[in-house]
MDAnalysis code that builds the backbone (N, CA, C; Angstrom):
import MDAnalysis as mda
import numpy as np

u = mda.Universe.empty(576, n_residues=192, atom_resindex=np.repeat(np.arange(192), 3), trajectory=True)
u.add_TopologyAttr("name", ["N", "CA", "C"] * 192)
u.add_TopologyAttr("resid", np.arange(1, 193))
u.add_TopologyAttr("resname", ["UNK", "UNK", "UNK", "UNK", "UNK", "UNK", "UNK", "UNK", "UNK", "UNK", "UNK", "UNK", "UNK", "UNK", "UNK", "UNK", "UNK", "UNK", "UNK", "UNK", "UNK", "UNK", "UNK", "UNK", "UNK", "UNK", "UNK", "UNK", "UNK", "UNK", "UNK", "UNK", "UNK", "UNK", "UNK", "UNK", "UNK", "UNK", "UNK", "UNK", "UNK", "UNK", "UNK", "UNK", "UNK", "UNK", "UNK", "UNK", "UNK", "UNK", "UNK", "UNK", "UNK", "UNK", "UNK", "UNK", "UNK", "UNK", "UNK", "UNK", "UNK", "UNK", "UNK", "UNK", "UNK", "UNK", "UNK", "UNK", "UNK", "UNK", "UNK", "UNK", "UNK", "UNK", "UNK", "UNK", "UNK", "UNK", "UNK", "UNK", "UNK", "UNK", "UNK", "UNK", "UNK", "UNK", "UNK", "UNK", "UNK", "UNK", "UNK", "UNK", "UNK", "UNK", "UNK", "UNK", "UNK", "UNK", "UNK", "UNK", "UNK", "UNK", "UNK", "UNK", "UNK", "UNK", "UNK", "UNK", "UNK", "UNK", "UNK", "UNK", "UNK", "UNK", "UNK", "UNK", "UNK", "UNK", "UNK", "UNK", "UNK", "UNK", "UNK", "UNK", "UNK", "UNK", "UNK", "UNK", "UNK", "UNK", "UNK", "UNK", "UNK", "UNK", "UNK", "UNK", "UNK", "UNK", "UNK", "UNK", "UNK", "UNK", "UNK", "UNK", "UNK", "UNK", "UNK", "UNK", "UNK", "UNK", "UNK", "UNK", "UNK", "UNK", "UNK", "UNK", "UNK", "UNK", "UNK", "UNK", "UNK", "UNK", "UNK", "UNK", "UNK", "UNK", "UNK", "UNK", "UNK", "UNK", "UNK", "UNK", "UNK", "UNK", "UNK", "UNK", "UNK", "UNK", "UNK", "UNK", "UNK", "UNK", "UNK", "UNK", "UNK", "UNK", "UNK", "UNK", "UNK", "UNK", "UNK", "UNK"])
u.atoms.positions = np.array([
    [30.002, 3.077, -30.539],
    [28.725, 3.637, -30.940],
    [28.841, 5.152, -30.828],
    [28.433, 5.855, -31.843],
    [28.537, 7.321, -31.875],
    [27.215, 7.939, -31.480],
    [27.266, 9.015, -30.693],
    [26.079, 9.780, -30.361],
    [25.749, 10.674, -31.556],
    [24.477, 10.925, -31.779],
    [24.082, 11.813, -32.849],
    [24.573, 13.216, -32.518],
    [25.171, 13.862, -33.463],
    [25.610, 15.227, -33.305],
    [26.775, 15.371, -32.346],
    [27.524, 14.326, -32.118],
    [28.636, 14.378, -31.175],
    [29.797, 13.611, -31.736],
    [30.990, 14.083, -31.437],
    [32.190, 13.387, -31.869],
    [32.712, 12.435, -30.819],
    [32.083, 12.432, -29.629],
    [32.586, 11.556, -28.554],
    [31.939, 10.180, -28.674],
    [32.621, 9.217, -28.115],
    [32.116, 7.835, -28.148],
    [31.460, 7.520, -26.812],
    [30.302, 6.868, -26.859],
    [29.624, 6.418, -25.639],
    [29.970, 4.973, -25.425],
    [30.444, 4.640, -24.224],
    [30.748, 3.248, -23.916],
    [29.461, 2.505, -23.629],
    [29.296, 1.363, -24.251],
    [28.114, 0.538, -24.041],
    [28.582, -0.752, -23.412],
    [27.990, -1.118, -22.245],
    [28.393, -2.356, -21.619],
    [28.099, -3.560, -22.524],
    [28.956, -4.543, -22.487],
    [28.733, -5.742, -23.314],
    [28.903, -6.983, -22.470],
    [28.315, -8.073, -22.922],
    [28.490, -9.370, -22.293],
    [29.703, -10.021, -22.891],
    [30.121, -11.158, -22.345],
    [31.309, -11.845, -22.831],
    [31.214, -12.207, -24.295],
    [30.014, -12.584, -24.755],
    [29.875, -12.994, -26.158],
    [29.608, -11.790, -27.067],
    [29.884, -10.611, -26.582],
    [29.787, -9.362, -27.319],
    [28.374, -8.935, -27.695],
    [27.337, -9.504, -27.013],
    [26.005, -8.966, -27.246],
    [25.911, -7.638, -26.555],
    [25.260, -6.694, -27.181],
    [25.123, -5.372, -26.590],
    [24.034, -5.430, -25.523],
    [24.365, -4.902, -24.358],
    [23.400, -4.842, -23.262],
    [22.744, -3.465, -23.341],
    [21.430, -3.475, -23.335],
    [20.719, -2.203, -23.451],
    [20.840, -1.441, -22.144],
    [21.263, -0.194, -22.253],
    [21.352, 0.674, -21.105],
    [19.970, 1.226, -20.818],
    [19.551, 1.176, -19.569],
    [18.214, 1.614, -19.220],
    [18.268, 3.004, -18.610],
    [17.747, 3.969, -19.353],
    [17.615, 5.337, -18.866],
    [16.138, 5.674, -18.834],
    [15.428, 5.065, -17.924],
    [13.979, 5.204, -17.830],
    [13.657, 6.215, -16.740],
    [13.013, 7.311, -17.150],
    [12.639, 8.345, -16.179],
    [11.556, 7.852, -15.233],
    [10.798, 6.835, -15.639],
    [9.720, 6.325, -14.809],
    [10.133, 5.057, -14.086],
    [11.355, 4.993, -13.632],
    [11.826, 3.801, -12.919],
    [11.493, 3.867, -11.442],
    [10.584, 4.794, -11.083],
    [10.186, 4.880, -9.692],
    [11.223, 5.564, -8.833],
    [12.079, 6.382, -9.437],
    [13.093, 7.088, -8.682],
    [14.210, 6.173, -8.249],
    [14.272, 5.013, -8.821],
    [15.279, 4.045, -8.420],
    [16.606, 4.396, -9.049],
    [17.634, 4.274, -8.276],
    [18.973, 4.504, -8.754],
    [19.439, 3.283, -9.529],
    [20.286, 3.490, -10.525],
    [20.761, 2.345, -11.277],
    [21.967, 1.709, -10.590],
    [22.348, 2.237, -9.424],
    [23.470, 1.659, -8.662],
    [22.994, 0.467, -7.868],
    [23.837, -0.503, -7.763],
    [23.528, -1.672, -6.932],
    [22.792, -2.741, -7.696],
    [22.748, -3.934, -7.122],
    [22.077, -5.059, -7.771],
    [20.562, -4.898, -7.724],
    [19.887, -5.532, -8.634],
    [18.419, -5.530, -8.628],
    [17.943, -6.513, -7.596],
    [16.897, -6.120, -6.843],
    [16.324, -6.992, -5.844],
    [14.818, -7.113, -6.079],
    [14.277, -8.237, -5.631],
    [12.838, -8.443, -5.731],
    [12.228, -8.082, -4.400],
    [11.160, -7.255, -4.436],
    [10.444, -6.867, -3.239],
    [9.028, -7.424, -3.353],
    [8.558, -8.076, -2.291],
    [7.181, -8.575, -2.232],
    [6.361, -7.577, -1.446],
    [5.254, -7.150, -1.993],
    [4.431, -6.133, -1.347],
    [3.015, -6.652, -1.159],
    [2.551, -6.599, 0.120],
    [1.176, -6.991, 0.444],
    [0.325, -5.736, 0.458],
    [-0.767, -5.791, -0.264],
    [-1.720, -4.661, -0.294],
    [-3.123, -5.241, -0.284],
    [-3.776, -5.130, 0.861],
    [-5.097, -5.723, 0.997],
    [-5.041, -7.218, 0.774],
    [-5.832, -7.707, -0.148],
    [-5.844, -9.130, -0.433],
    [-4.859, -9.503, -1.531],
    [-4.216, -8.500, -2.152],
    [-3.333, -8.788, -3.282],
    [-1.858, -8.733, -2.885],
    [-1.065, -9.416, -3.693],
    [0.392, -9.443, -3.532],
    [1.005, -8.905, -4.802],
    [2.023, -8.096, -4.680],
    [2.726, -7.536, -5.838],
    [4.215, -7.830, -5.692],
    [4.871, -8.064, -6.819],
    [6.316, -8.201, -6.848],
    [6.860, -7.097, -7.723],
    [7.896, -6.422, -7.251],
    [8.563, -5.440, -8.090],
    [10.049, -5.687, -7.975],
    [10.770, -5.318, -9.033],
    [12.212, -5.455, -9.097],
    [12.794, -4.045, -9.185],
    [13.653, -3.727, -8.230],
    [14.268, -2.408, -8.169],
    [15.722, -2.530, -7.787],
    [16.519, -1.503, -8.093],
    [17.900, -1.491, -7.596],
    [17.901, -1.442, -6.066],
    [18.860, -2.091, -5.459],
    [18.941, -2.188, -4.008],
    [19.037, -0.828, -3.335],
    [19.548, 0.173, -4.058],
    [19.737, 1.496, -3.461],
    [18.585, 2.452, -3.780],
    [17.411, 1.942, -4.079],
    [16.242, 2.764, -4.311],
    [15.723, 3.342, -3.004],
    [14.830, 4.276, -3.100],
    [14.170, 4.846, -1.936],
    [12.755, 4.298, -1.803],
    [12.196, 4.461, -0.620],
    [10.797, 4.041, -0.416],
    [9.856, 4.904, -1.278],
    [10.233, 6.166, -1.500],
    [9.455, 7.021, -2.394],
    [9.462, 6.478, -3.819],
    [10.586, 5.941, -4.240],
    [10.669, 5.320, -5.556],
    [9.789, 4.102, -5.667],
    [9.733, 3.324, -4.594],
    [8.848, 2.152, -4.566],
    [7.378, 2.594, -4.732],
    [7.030, 3.684, -4.029],
    [5.651, 4.183, -4.112],
    [5.318, 4.574, -5.556],
    [6.247, 5.220, -6.222],
    [6.006, 5.614, -7.619],
    [5.806, 4.397, -8.488],
    [6.602, 3.356, -8.284],
    [6.457, 2.131, -9.065],
    [5.121, 1.442, -8.755],
    [4.707, 1.499, -7.504],
    [3.446, 0.841, -7.095],
    [2.212, 1.591, -7.591],
    [2.355, 2.892, -7.853],
    [1.200, 3.668, -8.338],
    [0.633, 3.052, -9.606],
    [1.511, 2.554, -10.464],
    [1.066, 1.943, -11.736],
    [0.324, 0.631, -11.472],
    [0.746, -0.097, -10.443],
    [0.150, -1.419, -10.190],
    [-1.127, -1.337, -9.356],
    [-1.198, -0.359, -8.447],
    [-2.312, -0.304, -7.494],
    [-3.346, 0.757, -7.821],
    [-2.960, 1.756, -8.607],
    [-3.869, 2.854, -8.882],
    [-3.865, 3.901, -7.760],
    [-3.076, 3.704, -6.729],
    [-2.958, 4.672, -5.644],
    [-1.815, 5.636, -5.943],
    [-2.064, 6.906, -5.838],
    [-0.985, 7.895, -5.985],
    [-0.010, 7.744, -4.844],
    [1.273, 8.102, -5.056],
    [2.272, 7.938, -3.985],
    [1.872, 8.615, -2.673],
    [1.246, 9.770, -2.734],
    [0.854, 10.468, -1.492],
    [-0.290, 9.764, -0.763],
    [-0.960, 8.827, -1.419],
    [-2.020, 8.063, -0.800],
    [-1.504, 6.758, -0.170],
    [-0.215, 6.488, -0.345],
    [0.357, 5.229, 0.110],
    [1.154, 5.391, 1.379],
    [1.108, 4.322, 2.197],
    [1.950, 4.236, 3.390],
    [2.665, 2.887, 3.303],
    [4.010, 2.907, 3.305],
    [4.789, 1.676, 3.227],
    [5.380, 1.351, 4.600],
    [5.293, 0.069, 4.965],
    [5.831, -0.388, 6.240],
    [6.818, -1.507, 6.005],
    [7.916, -1.461, 6.770],
    [8.892, -2.538, 6.747],
    [9.208, -2.882, 8.174],
    [9.075, -4.159, 8.532],
    [9.283, -4.644, 9.895],
    [8.458, -3.861, 10.909],
    [7.209, -3.544, 10.534],
    [6.287, -2.909, 11.470],
    [6.425, -1.404, 11.580],
    [7.357, -0.802, 10.857],
    [7.577, 0.630, 10.974],
    [7.285, 1.316, 9.642],
    [6.558, 2.458, 9.720],
    [6.301, 3.218, 8.498],
    [7.583, 3.868, 8.022],
    [7.800, 3.834, 6.714],
    [9.010, 4.371, 6.122],
    [8.724, 5.643, 5.336],
    [9.646, 6.594, 5.434],
    [9.512, 7.882, 4.750],
    [10.025, 7.755, 3.326],
    [9.545, 8.652, 2.466],
    [9.907, 8.593, 1.026],
    [11.394, 8.646, 0.780],
    [12.137, 9.445, 1.524],
    [13.561, 9.644, 1.278],
    [14.462, 8.567, 1.854],
    [13.920, 7.635, 2.601],
    [14.738, 6.584, 3.204],
    [15.139, 5.562, 2.131],
    [16.407, 5.164, 2.182],
    [16.918, 4.195, 1.215],
    [16.688, 2.763, 1.687],
    [16.301, 1.898, 0.741],
    [16.022, 0.512, 1.072],
    [17.208, -0.157, 1.739],
    [18.392, -0.051, 1.143],
    [19.561, -0.736, 1.682],
    [19.970, -0.229, 3.047],
    [19.712, 1.038, 3.316],
    [20.039, 1.604, 4.625],
    [19.101, 1.134, 5.722],
    [17.901, 0.706, 5.322],
    [16.869, 0.242, 6.273],
    [16.843, -1.277, 6.389],
    [17.738, -1.952, 5.682],
    [17.834, -3.398, 5.805],
    [16.970, -4.194, 4.832],
    [16.401, -3.502, 3.832],
    [15.598, -4.204, 2.831],
    [16.546, -4.938, 1.891],
    [16.306, -6.242, 1.740],
    [17.146, -7.084, 0.894],
    [16.282, -7.808, -0.127],
    [16.918, -8.608, -0.964],
    [16.194, -9.393, -1.957],
    [15.162, -10.250, -1.269],
    [13.955, -10.279, -1.806],
    [12.809, -11.041, -1.304],
    [12.238, -10.522, 0.030],
    [12.589, -9.277, 0.385],
    [11.995, -8.667, 1.571],
    [10.528, -8.371, 1.311],
    [9.776, -8.286, 2.387],
    [8.349, -8.017, 2.291],
    [8.023, -6.641, 2.867],
    [7.197, -5.901, 2.127],
    [6.708, -4.607, 2.574],
    [5.185, -4.686, 2.649],
    [4.619, -3.868, 3.543],
    [3.178, -3.769, 3.652],
    [2.755, -2.415, 3.110],
    [1.799, -2.396, 2.233],
    [1.273, -1.170, 1.666],
    [-0.143, -0.940, 2.197],
    [-0.346, 0.224, 2.779],
    [-1.684, 0.618, 3.251],
    [-2.072, 1.910, 2.553],
    [-3.374, 2.104, 2.393],
    [-3.854, 3.366, 1.912],
    [-3.681, 4.374, 3.039],
    [-3.663, 5.653, 2.664],
    [-3.446, 6.713, 3.658],
    [-4.430, 6.620, 4.809],
    [-5.646, 6.207, 4.537],
    [-6.632, 6.124, 5.627],
    [-7.677, 5.051, 5.323],
    [-8.612, 4.891, 6.211],
    [-9.659, 3.917, 6.040],
    [-10.922, 4.595, 5.475],
    [-10.701, 5.719, 4.792],
    [-11.813, 6.485, 4.271],
    [-12.700, 5.679, 3.315],
    [-12.095, 4.877, 2.456],
    [-12.897, 4.105, 1.518],
    [-13.785, 3.108, 2.242],
    [-13.265, 2.510, 3.324],
    [-14.077, 1.594, 4.122],
    [-15.188, 2.325, 4.840],
    [-14.886, 3.550, 5.290],
    [-15.910, 4.316, 6.003],
    [-17.059, 4.678, 5.044],
    [-16.718, 4.917, 3.768],
    [-17.769, 5.186, 2.778],
    [-18.681, 3.980, 2.615],
    [-18.079, 2.791, 2.629],
    [-18.883, 1.571, 2.516],
    [-19.792, 1.369, 3.732],
    [-19.272, 1.718, 4.924],
    [-20.099, 1.627, 6.138],
    [-21.268, 2.587, 6.018],
    [-21.025, 3.794, 5.570],
    [-22.077, 4.793, 5.399],
    [-23.124, 4.315, 4.400],
    [-22.669, 3.712, 3.308],
    [-23.595, 3.189, 2.301],
    [-24.478, 2.090, 2.886],
    [-23.872, 1.193, 3.676],
    [-24.657, 0.153, 4.345],
    [-25.666, 0.738, 5.309],
    [-25.228, 1.752, 6.050],
    [-26.088, 2.408, 7.026],
    [-27.311, 2.995, 6.344],
    [-27.095, 3.692, 5.234],
    [-28.203, 4.304, 4.490],
    [-29.167, 3.210, 3.996],
    [-28.603, 2.126, 3.475],
    [-29.440, 1.044, 2.944],
    [-30.288, 0.408, 4.050],
    [-29.654, 0.048, 5.161],
    [-30.374, -0.628, 6.258],
    [-31.389, 0.312, 6.879],
    [-31.021, 1.569, 7.105],
    [-31.963, 2.533, 7.697],
    [-33.114, 2.842, 6.756],
    [-32.889, 2.639, 5.450],
    [-33.944, 2.876, 4.456],
    [-34.847, 1.672, 4.277],
    [-34.576, 0.597, 5.011],
    [-35.400, -0.605, 4.937],
    [-34.954, -1.603, 3.900],
    [-33.846, -1.373, 3.223],
    [-33.336, -2.298, 2.220],
    [-32.683, -3.494, 2.924],
    [-33.026, -4.685, 2.487],
    [-32.398, -5.888, 3.048],
    [-31.060, -6.077, 2.351],
    [-29.980, -6.144, 3.155],
    [-28.628, -6.267, 2.640],
    [-28.136, -7.675, 2.897],
    [-27.450, -8.247, 1.912],
    [-26.894, -9.598, 2.045],
    [-25.921, -9.632, 3.219],
    [-26.051, -10.678, 4.058],
    [-25.180, -10.829, 5.246],
    [-23.688, -10.819, 4.890],
    [-23.397, -11.303, 3.713],
    [-21.989, -11.373, 3.281],
    [-21.367, -9.976, 3.227],
    [-22.144, -8.947, 2.885],
    [-21.639, -7.576, 2.855],
    [-21.088, -7.176, 4.229],
    [-21.823, -7.525, 5.264],
    [-21.402, -7.200, 6.635],
    [-20.122, -7.942, 7.009],
    [-20.100, -9.228, 6.630],
    [-18.935, -10.048, 6.950],
    [-17.673, -9.566, 6.239],
    [-17.787, -9.251, 4.964],
    [-16.638, -8.806, 4.185],
    [-16.112, -7.481, 4.720],
    [-17.013, -6.545, 4.957],
    [-16.591, -5.229, 5.461],
    [-15.976, -5.352, 6.845],
    [-16.557, -6.166, 7.702],
    [-15.992, -6.392, 9.028],
    [-14.583, -6.966, 8.905],
    [-14.413, -7.923, 8.001],
    [-13.085, -8.531, 7.781],
    [-12.051, -7.493, 7.345],
    [-12.421, -6.635, 6.406],
    [-11.496, -5.577, 5.969],
    [-11.125, -4.656, 7.113],
    [-12.123, -4.283, 7.918],
    [-11.837, -3.400, 9.052],
    [-10.973, -4.087, 10.085],
    [-11.196, -5.365, 10.319],
    [-10.365, -6.087, 11.290],
    [-8.924, -6.179, 10.788],
    [-8.735, -6.360, 9.497],
    [-7.387, -6.357, 8.929],
    [-6.704, -5.018, 9.155],
    [-7.484, -3.936, 9.008],
    [-6.919, -2.606, 9.277],
    [-6.485, -2.509, 10.739],
    [-7.277, -3.057, 11.643],
    [-6.904, -3.029, 13.051],
    [-5.602, -3.795, 13.310],
    [-5.477, -4.969, 12.684],
    [-4.238, -5.764, 12.849],
    [-3.044, -4.994, 12.283],
    [-3.238, -4.356, 11.158],
    [-2.141, -3.575, 10.564],
    [-1.769, -2.416, 11.450],
    [-2.782, -1.731, 11.993],
    [-2.494, -0.630, 12.895],
    [-1.795, -1.108, 14.143],
    [-2.181, -2.290, 14.631],
    [-1.557, -2.873, 15.809],
    [-0.072, -3.161, 15.588],
    [0.321, -3.470, 14.365],
    [1.707, -3.775, 14.042],
    [2.598, -2.558, 13.865],
    [2.019, -1.376, 13.912],
    [2.809, -0.157, 13.712],
    [3.432, 0.280, 15.036],
    [4.747, 0.385, 15.022],
    [5.456, 0.904, 16.212],
    [5.561, 2.420, 16.075],
    [5.088, 3.114, 17.066],
    [5.097, 4.558, 17.014],
    [5.292, 5.150, 18.413],
    [5.789, 6.391, 18.417],
    [5.972, 7.096, 19.679],
    [5.455, 8.529, 19.524],
    [5.148, 9.156, 20.657],
    [4.729, 10.546, 20.667],
    [3.444, 10.789, 19.889],
    [3.481, 11.794, 19.009],
    [2.302, 12.178, 18.259],
    [1.817, 11.068, 17.338],
    [2.743, 10.347, 16.738],
    [2.377, 9.227, 15.859],
    [1.605, 8.155, 16.623],
    [1.965, 7.943, 17.874],
    [1.267, 6.955, 18.702],
    [-0.161, 7.415, 18.958],
    [-0.341, 8.707, 19.208],
    [-1.686, 9.255, 19.431],
    [-2.536, 9.153, 18.167],
    [-1.926, 9.404, 17.007],
    [-2.645, 9.286, 15.733],
    [-3.072, 7.816, 15.509],
    [-2.159, 6.895, 15.801],
    [-2.469, 5.475, 15.620],
    [-3.634, 5.097, 16.542],
    [-3.591, 5.556, 17.782],
    [-4.651, 5.253, 18.751],
    [-5.999, 5.791, 18.287],
    [-5.999, 7.008, 17.754],
    [-7.231, 7.590, 17.243],
    [-7.776, 6.831, 16.050],
    [-6.895, 6.364, 15.176],
    [-7.313, 5.600, 14.003],
    [-7.852, 4.237, 14.437],
    [-7.238, 3.630, 15.443],
    [-7.749, 2.339, 15.984],
    [-9.160, 2.539, 16.530],
    [-9.372, 3.615, 17.288],
    [-10.674, 3.913, 17.863],
    [-11.694, 4.123, 16.733],
    [-11.305, 4.831, 15.723],
    [-12.188, 5.101, 14.580],
    [-12.613, 3.801, 13.895],
    [-11.644, 2.919, 13.645],
    [-11.951, 1.647, 12.993],
    [-12.844, 0.792, 13.876],
    [-12.573, 0.780, 15.201],
    [-13.408, 0.018, 16.127],
    [-14.844, 0.532, 16.122],
    [-15.004, 1.849, 16.008],
    [-16.355, 2.428, 15.922],
    [-17.078, 1.939, 14.667],
    [-16.354, 1.827, 13.554],
    [-16.960, 1.317, 12.319],
    [-17.400, -0.136, 12.496],
    [-16.573, -0.937, 13.162],
    [-16.923, -2.349, 13.400],
    [-18.174, -2.414, 14.254],
    [-18.245, -1.564, 15.303],
    [-19.417, -1.544, 16.173],
    [-20.688, -1.132, 15.373],
    [-20.516, -0.160, 14.491],
    [-21.639, 0.294, 13.639],
    [-22.134, -0.847, 12.754],
    [-21.178, -1.587, 12.173],
    [-21.562, -2.711, 11.294],
    [-22.302, -3.773, 12.103],
    [-21.834, -4.069, 13.319],
    [-22.501, -5.050, 14.155],
    [-23.930, -4.630, 14.440],
    [-24.133, -3.356, 14.730],
    [-25.458, -2.814, 15.005],
    [-26.343, -2.899, 13.745],
    [-25.752, -2.552, 12.599],
    [-26.500, -2.608, 11.340],
    [-26.881, -4.051, 10.995],
    [-25.985, -4.965, 11.290],
    [-26.237, -6.381, 10.996],
    [-27.474, -6.888, 11.787],
    [-27.578, -6.468, 13.055],
    [-28.724, -6.845, 13.867],
    [-30.014, -6.240, 13.296],
    [-29.950, -4.946, 12.964],
    [-31.129, -4.308, 12.382],
    [-31.514, -4.901, 11.042],
    [-30.509, -5.296, 10.273],
    [-30.777, -5.893, 8.949],
    [-31.470, -7.246, 9.089],
    [-31.086, -8.006, 10.119],
    [-31.708, -9.326, 10.320],
    [-33.116, -9.217, 10.906],
    [-33.417, -8.075, 11.521],
    [-34.751, -7.830, 12.080],
    [-35.223, -6.450, 11.603],
    [-35.637, -6.326, 10.338],
    [-35.968, -5.017, 9.776],
    [-37.208, -4.360, 10.404],
    [-37.960, -5.111, 11.207],
    [-39.175, -4.565, 11.817],
    [-38.954, -4.062, 13.227],
    [-37.674, -3.955, 13.649],
    [-37.399, -3.437, 14.999],
    [-37.795, -1.959, 15.025],
    [-38.077, -1.463, 16.218],
    [-38.630, -0.117, 16.357],
    [-37.616, 0.992, 16.124],
    [-36.359, 0.814, 16.546],
    [-35.382, 1.896, 16.422],
    [-34.437, 1.656, 15.258],
    [-34.094, 2.760, 14.580],
    [-33.139, 2.667, 13.468],
    [-31.801, 3.183, 13.875],
])
């Protein structure tokens, strides 16, 4: 096969039956290297599960880029965990022990979206609006999942202090929801 405007020949890989195999030069491959075998990675994100196929020698940053298309979260908003430890963008999958069918956990950078929902509930209940009990249950469940995820993070030093502060923050949201739930069930109580 000849390149346009070039006298050199480009080698194209072929299968045994001489079918041409398409070479993939995709700039949006999530930063994945074309070296190494393709592996399937299972990613848990909230209530959803995602599968992606990447070269074994990809980076966690490359995974984040690939996930941005599936989740709508920008790479800088994502935190990836493998075996309970948060992974940095430049770390290579194969160097960290990620293999075919490995599972990763994806978390948003913070619980800010959940805190916005708590604030919305607080405004509604304090304004006298009757809120469906299911809203409290669902939000409490999401916050409890965040607590379990935070509990699974192994950290030392400053990271441990940050994790502890985030756990305290999430627990405060759960307490707020419990208080709001009581007020919602008895809207005629004296204190808001």
